[in-house]
N, C-alpha and C positions, 0 to 999 in steps of 0.2 A: 455362447465366447466362440469367435472362430476368427483365429490369425491371420484368415485372407484377408479379410475387412475388417477396417476401419475399427479400432473399439479403444476409448477414451477411458482409464482409469483416474480415478478423486483420490489419491492418499490421503488420508485426514489424520495427522499426527498429534497425539496431546505431550505427549514427553518428547525428551530430547536424548534420549537412551536408544543405541543401535539404528542410529538413522540412516548408515547408508546399507541396513540389512533390508529398511522397509522400500529404502526406494530401489534395491534390487530386484523385488518381490514383485512389486507396484509395475518396472520394466518388462520383467518375465512373461505375467500377468495381461499387458498392454501387449506384448509379443512385439513381432517385426512392424505387423500395419496399422501401429496404436502409440498413442501418446500417454504421459502421464502428468497429472496439475498437482500438486500438493498443496494443502488446507490447512493452518496450524490453532488449535483449541488450547486458551488460555478463560480455563474457569475460574471467576470472581463471586464468590459467599454473597448472597445478595446484600447483605450489611454490610458489603464493602464497596465503594466507588471505584468503578470501572477504570479510573484514571490510576489507578493502583497498578494495574496490569502492563503498565511502560514497559516496565525494566525488562520481565518475563517475555514480552512481547520481541521484542530487542534478544535477547538472550537466545529466542527459539529460530531466531530469522541469521543469527550468526552464527547456530549449531549447519539448519537445515543448511542454507545456501551454498556454503561448498561441495556439498552433493548435487544440488541442481546443475553447477559447471561442468562436474569432475562426468555426470553422465549426460548433458549437454542437454537438462530440462528446460534450460533458460529462456526458452519462446514463450514460454506461458509464464504467468503473472503469480507470482511468488505471495499467498499473502495467507498472514494470522488473526481470527477474528477471536476478541479481545469482551466476551460478554457472562450474564448469568449465563443465558443458556446458548451457548454461541453454536451450538449444533445448530440451531434454527438457522441460521447463517449459510449453513451448509447445505439443509434443506432449501431452498428459495434459488441455490445456484446451479442445484441439479440441473433443471429442464434446459436453462437457457445455457449452460455449459454443455450441452448435450452429453453429459458423463455416461458411459455403460455401468462401468460397478465402482461402486462406491467401498474404497476398503480401508475401514479403519481402525485404530490404536484399541482396542476396546478394555474397559476396563473388566469387564467382566457382566455374567448377570443381576450381582447385587446390588454393584455400588452404579450409580450413574454415569454416563457418557458424555461429555460438553452438555451436562445440563438435563438428558434425555435417558428413559427407562431406556433397555435392550429392546424390548414390543416398539414402545416408542420410534425407536431405529427403523426399528424391521417397516412399521407402518405409513411411515412418511416418506421415506425416500425408492423416490421416482423412479429405479432401476435395478438390478443385481446388488445383494449389499453382502461384504465379508468381513464379519466380526473378528478380529483378533486378539489374541490374550496371552499374557506369559511371555517368557525367553525362552531363548535356547533352541528354533523353530528353524531358525537360520543354517541348523550345523544337518547333514547329510544321516538319513536314516529314514526307515519304513512311517508309514503314515495308516491309521485305520482310519475308513470315512463309514459312517454310520448314516444310512439311507433307506425312506422309506419307500422314495420312488415318487414322480410325479414331474415336475419345474426343475425341482431342483438335481435331479441328475446329473443332464451333463456340465452346468457349473460347479458341481458340488466335483466330479471325478477333475477338475478343469484343473483347482486349487490345492485337490489332493495331489497332484502331478507336481505343481509348480511347489507345493509343501516339500515333496521328496527327495527333491532333485537327481538323485543316479540310483535313488534304492526304489522300493517296491510300494505297491499300495496293500491296504487288506479293505475288503469290501465287509461290513456286518448290516443286511439290512433285515432293517427291523417291521415284522408282517405282519399282517392278521391272517397271513395263510405259509404253509411251510413251500410256497412257492415264488420263487421270481417275481415281480411286476414284467410284461413285454418289455416295457421300456427297456429295466433297468439289463436284461438279459441283453439287449441289441447293443447297451454301452461295455458290456460287461467283453462281450465277445470282441467289440472291434480294440479296449484296451487292454494293451499287453504287460503292462503295468498291475494290474490286479491278477496278483498271482493266486488270491486265496479269499474265498468268502465264505460269508456266516449266514444263515437266516437266523432270526430269532422273532418269534410270535408273545412268549410272555420272557421275563425275569430281563427285560432291554437295560435296566441298569446295571445290576449285578454282569450283565453279559459284555457288555462295554466296555466296563471295569476289567473286567477279566480279560476281555482282549485285548486292551489296551498296553497290556504286558510286553515289553520288549520294544515298542513303538514311543516314537517321539514326539506326536503330537496327535493329537483330536481335530479331524472334520465331521460336524455337526450339521446334516439340511435345518433349516427351519420351520416349524411350524408357520399356519398365517393366519389372524384373525381381525377381524373389527371391532375397535373399542368397545360399539354395544354388545356384541358375542357374550353369553352369560355364560358358559364354561369355556375351561381354559382348555387347550391343546393338552394332551398327551406329552410332546416333545419340548412342553415349558416344565412341568412338573423332572424332566429325566435331564434334561442341560442342567438344573439346577443340584439334581442329584450327583452328578457328573462332575459340576463344577467343584461342589464340596469336598469329595473325595478323590480328586487328582491330583498330582501337581504338574501333570504335563498340560502343555499347551495346546490349548481351546478355541476353533478356528468353527464359527458358527455361519454358515451360511443362506441366503433366500433368493432367489433365483425372480426376476422383475414375472406381476403376471397383471396387465394391464386391468383387470377387467376388475382387478380385487382393489387398486390401487385410487379408484376415479374421485375418494371422499377428500376432503381434507382438515388437517385439525383444528379445532380451531382456537388452540393457543397458540399457534405459529405466525408471533407478528408480523408486523411489514415496519420497514424504516421508515417507511414516511408518515407512522402515524407512532414514531417511539416519542418517547417522552425525552426533549429537548437537553434538559441537563442529562439525562444519561447519554443520551445519543452525542455530545459533546464531550463526555468523561471515554468512552466509545473510542470515538476517533482519538483521541488524544492518546490512548494506550496503543492503539492501531496503526495510527499516521504518523507518529513521533521516532524520526531519523537520528543518528548517531554519526556523523560524518564518514566515525571511522570502519563503520558497515560497507564504504564504496573506496575502502582506500590501494583497492587490489587493481591499479589502473590499465591492464593488462586485459581483463577481465572485461570492463569497460568498455574496451577499445570494442573488444570483442562484441557485445551485445551493443555495442551503437552499430555496428557493421551488418547485424544480426537484421537489426530493426529498418536499416534505411534510413536512417535520418543523418541530416547538417547539422551544426552545432555552433551560432555563436554567442560571442562572449562584447557587450558593450560596456565601455568602461567610463561614467560618466565624470564629467572633471572640471572644476572652477579654481582655478590659482592651485596647482599641487602640485608644484616644480619640489616640493620637499622629498614627498612621497611617490611619483608617479614614476620615478622608472625602475625603483624596485617593483612596483606591482605591478607592472608589465613586463619584466624579464624573470621574474618568480615563478609568473604563473604561463606566458605562452612556453618560457625551457623545458617546464613539467609536462606541462597540457596540449603542448603542438611540438616543440622541436625535437624530447626525445619520445615520443609517444602522438598519436593521431585524435586526439581525442578532442579536440576544438577546432574547429575547420579555419574560422576566423576569429583575430581580436579586433578590437574597432576602440579609436577611443574619440567618445560625443563630447564635445568641448562645449562651453557655455562661454567664450568670450573672455577667456583668461585672460590677465595685463603682466604674467608674469610668464617664465620663461617651458610650462607645462606641455606645449603646444609644437616645438620647438625640442625639448626631452624624447616625446612619445614619437616623434620620424625620428627621429635618431635610432630609439630603437627596432625600430623600420614595420610599427604597422601604421595602416591607415589611420587618418583623422580627417574629423569632419567639424566644423563650426553649426553647433544647431540652426543659426537665424541663416545660414545658406539651405539647409533643407529644407526643401519643398516652399521654396520663396513667395511663389505664386500664392499662397494662402495667409503669406504673415507668420510674426512670430511673436511669443512671449517670452517673457523673464522666465526663468526658474528650471529646477530637476525637471519634473513632470514634461514639462515642456522637450528638452533632451531626449528623456526617455523615448515618448511619442515618435517622436522624428527620429529616431533614430533606429525604429521598427522598418523604412522605407529603405533603410540603406544597408542594413543587416540583411544575413542573405536564409540563414540557418533555419531548421525546421523546429530546432530548442531555443531558445533564447533566455542566456543568462545574465544580471547584471549586478556588478560588485563596486564599491564604492572605492575612489584612489588618495583616500585619506587614511588607508593602513599600515599603521607601521609598523606590525605585524606580520605581514602577508604571506600567505600559507595555499599551497594546490586544493590544499581541501575546502578552502572559500568556493573553487566551484564542483568539486567534484562530488561533495555534498551536498551542492543543490542537482547535481546530474543525475547522480545516481538510482533515486525513486523516481525520478520520470522516465531512465531510462529499464528499469526491472518494472514498474509499474506502470501499464499501458491504459490504466483508472482513472491517472493522477495530472490534474493539467496544470496545477499553480505547486511552485514549493517558496516556502520563507525562511531564511536561517533568522538560528536566535544565538548567541554567547553570551560567557560573561565577560563581563565592558570594566575591567581598574582605567583607570581616566588619569592623563600624563597632563597635568596641569605645569606650565612650562616647562623643566625640563625634571620633573621629580613628578613620583605615581603615587598616585593616592590609592585610597582602599577602595573594594571594587562599589562601585554606585552607577551612578551614572540614570539614562532610560527615563527622566524625570516627565517628560512630557508624557509618556506613555504608560507609566504609574498613574500618572496625576488627571491624566485625560482620555488620551487610544481607551486602556483596557475598562476604565469606569462608564466610556460612553458604552465600548464595545456590549459591555455586561448589562447594559440598562434596556439596550435597543437592538444588539444585534447579539443574542447571547448566544446563538451557534456559533459564532467567532469567540465567544470566550475561553478558549483551550490554548487561541494562540499566544504564545509566550510573547515575543516581541514584534506586533505588526510591523513597526515603523522601520524595522530595521530595513538598512540597503540593499542588502545581497538577498535577492531572490531568481527563479528563474519558471516559467514555463512553456507551456506549446505554442510554434505562433497562431495555431488556429484558434486557439484560447483567445491569447492577448491579440489579434487582430481583432477582437470583434467587441471588445470591449473600450468606451472612453478613458483616456489621459486627463485627472487636474494637472494644470500645468507647473506648480508646483509644490508648498509642500504638504498639500494633502495625495500627493500621487499615490503616495503606499495605500492609505488608508479607503480611497478608494477603487483602485484594484483588489480589494479583497471582498468590498461590498457586491463591487460587481461580480467577481468569478463565483460568488456565494452567489449569489442570485437566478446567474446563470447557466451555472455548473452544479451545484450545491455544494454542503459541506467536504461530503465524503472527495471530492477533487482535489482538496486543498490538502499541504503536506506539510510538516516543518524538520529541516535538521537541525541537529545541535553541531555549531560550527566553532565549539570548544571556544574558545579567549579572542579578543576583537581591542586592538589599543588604538586610541585614534586621539585625535585634540576633543578636548569638552567645548561645547560652545556655549560664549558668554549667556547669560541668563535672560538680555531681551531678547536676544535672536530665538531662545524657547519658548517667549513668550507669544510670539507674532506665527515662529510655528502651532504654538495651541490654538488660536486663534483662526489658523485658516483650517486647521483640521476639526475643530467645530464646525467649520462651515462646510466640510462637505458632509458631515454627518448629517445636519442640519438637512442640508440639499436632496438626499438620497430620503431621510424621515419627509420631507414634499411629495415626494416620487409617489412612496409605498402609499401613504394617508393621505393623498391628494389634497392636504391643508399649507395656506400658504404662511412661511412663516421670515424667508431669506427678504420680502418685500418688504420686510419690515422691521428688518432689522439695521443697524446701525454697521456698515462695512469699515467702516476706518479707526484705528484703535490707536487710542492719547496713551503714549509710551513716559514712562517717568526717565528724566534724566538727571541722576547726580553724580556730577563732577566736580573737581576742586575748584574749578570758578565759575560754575554753573548748576542752574537745580532750578528746573522745569517742566514743562512735557510738550510730547513733541508730538503729533501727530501724522501718522505712519496709513496709507491704502493698502488695507491684506485684504485678497479675494486671489481665490484661484478661478480659471478660467475654463469650460469644459473641453474638451477637445475630442470630438467626435471617434467612432471604431477608426482605426486605418486600415478597414479593410472599404470602407464608404469614400475613400478618397478614392478619386477616377485615374490619378497618379501612379498611386499604390498598386490598384487592381492593375494598369500596363505594364509596370514591372516583375509581377507577380508572374501575370502569363508568359511575361519573353524569359522569366527566369525556367518555370517550371516546361514551358517549349522546347529550352535546350538539350 
């Protein structure tokens, strides 16, 4: 550990007690030249679904996030891992994240931490390790440092200094002779905080316990042995004895020894080979957010500026004169006029025949009729066509879409989608979900709706794309994504656009790039059953099209693209034929005019 060179600390927390003390310690260890990343561990019993960890994961984020902002740790991807053995994911991340020190909120040598024993953690962490147990270690006071010598000396002294604050360090040297090791002598001469030293050859347990009196914490060097070693290190029995007989906080340290860390534990699993059901449960717990987590708009604006990104919101509309003004003004006032979170709001109109366009223009936002966007490539009817073409006129690095028929519009419908993308760089796409009381005429009815979702979309996802079986409302009209991802996927022009987006984002970027956010309650007008029937028919075609490309079997060529709708009216009872089928627009990045406009914007 050298404060003059970059030093990266990964702080791993399984509890949400004393978070500020832990963050402060991690920052002290990183020093001025380093930085800190924070990871959470939610350990779920083997007999319980990982999805049960969703609430605990949110509580962890709610507790830890304020301190990342207070201490300016927002540049890093704050993540919480939910698993039966969540420490597995920390091990997998250490090398890629270039971590120098792993600082763990430790459960002690008797109980597992994140599903792993103490020895397992020491063996599998490819960096320096500090395991800290107990409470009260953040108070000022002297620290007892017990070391044998070797590679743990420098790390142990630095950690003892960080814990001791303004106080002193007592060195307890567990030795084979009554003389200090040469490297220990060098450290002692160079470190004025070590005001007293004791060397013991025998009676290590009782000696440490005796000397610990009057100290606030004990720092011990950990021995290291390979899993196949036949005999335990002496420090293992000493560690257990000290742990059982003292109430003091205990820190176990182990310096990285590359030559001893070349093996790989056989039980460390790769997410690529993880059982799908377990993967989905873990995803549900880790990647399901609540809009309230992102309600601090000033913090989001600061994070947006740090990320150096721009944000656009597209508002698709077709004859929404009753609600469009409230939607625009509510969102624009809170997210652009009062605070600069969103850089542009744009209405994308699908040839409304009412006053939708005029109202939007009076609200002071740009309006585009989607048939007039990229006219050289033609146009199709449908919301998906409007969304696809909106990518050509919207300028932001992050693009969010929200429907304009929402009667209880609130800024959370936007910031709830943007928050995960701003806070978590690995995410590419965020879906909204909500409770849906249905308005029939002027009367609010019981919670319901989502009939196509529950009777068609989610069963089909579960049958053929179980990776997406944890998406609560795959057909919701509120979602956001990074332009770099959205421009790479095709868009279906009609009812199938939301389904196609999810399937293609999954195929290209994987499940862990997708998240979902609870937007609380969404009130809108219910659609008649005949419209829902058309929607279901189109969505099924999208599923079949994607299964065709995945399996190489042609099915749609044999399928009927027209649907007979049953018409039951007071003066009419008949079958009416409707041609229903989405056209698949190519990835926007493949359109020459789009490439040209993006080059011009980047060049500014």
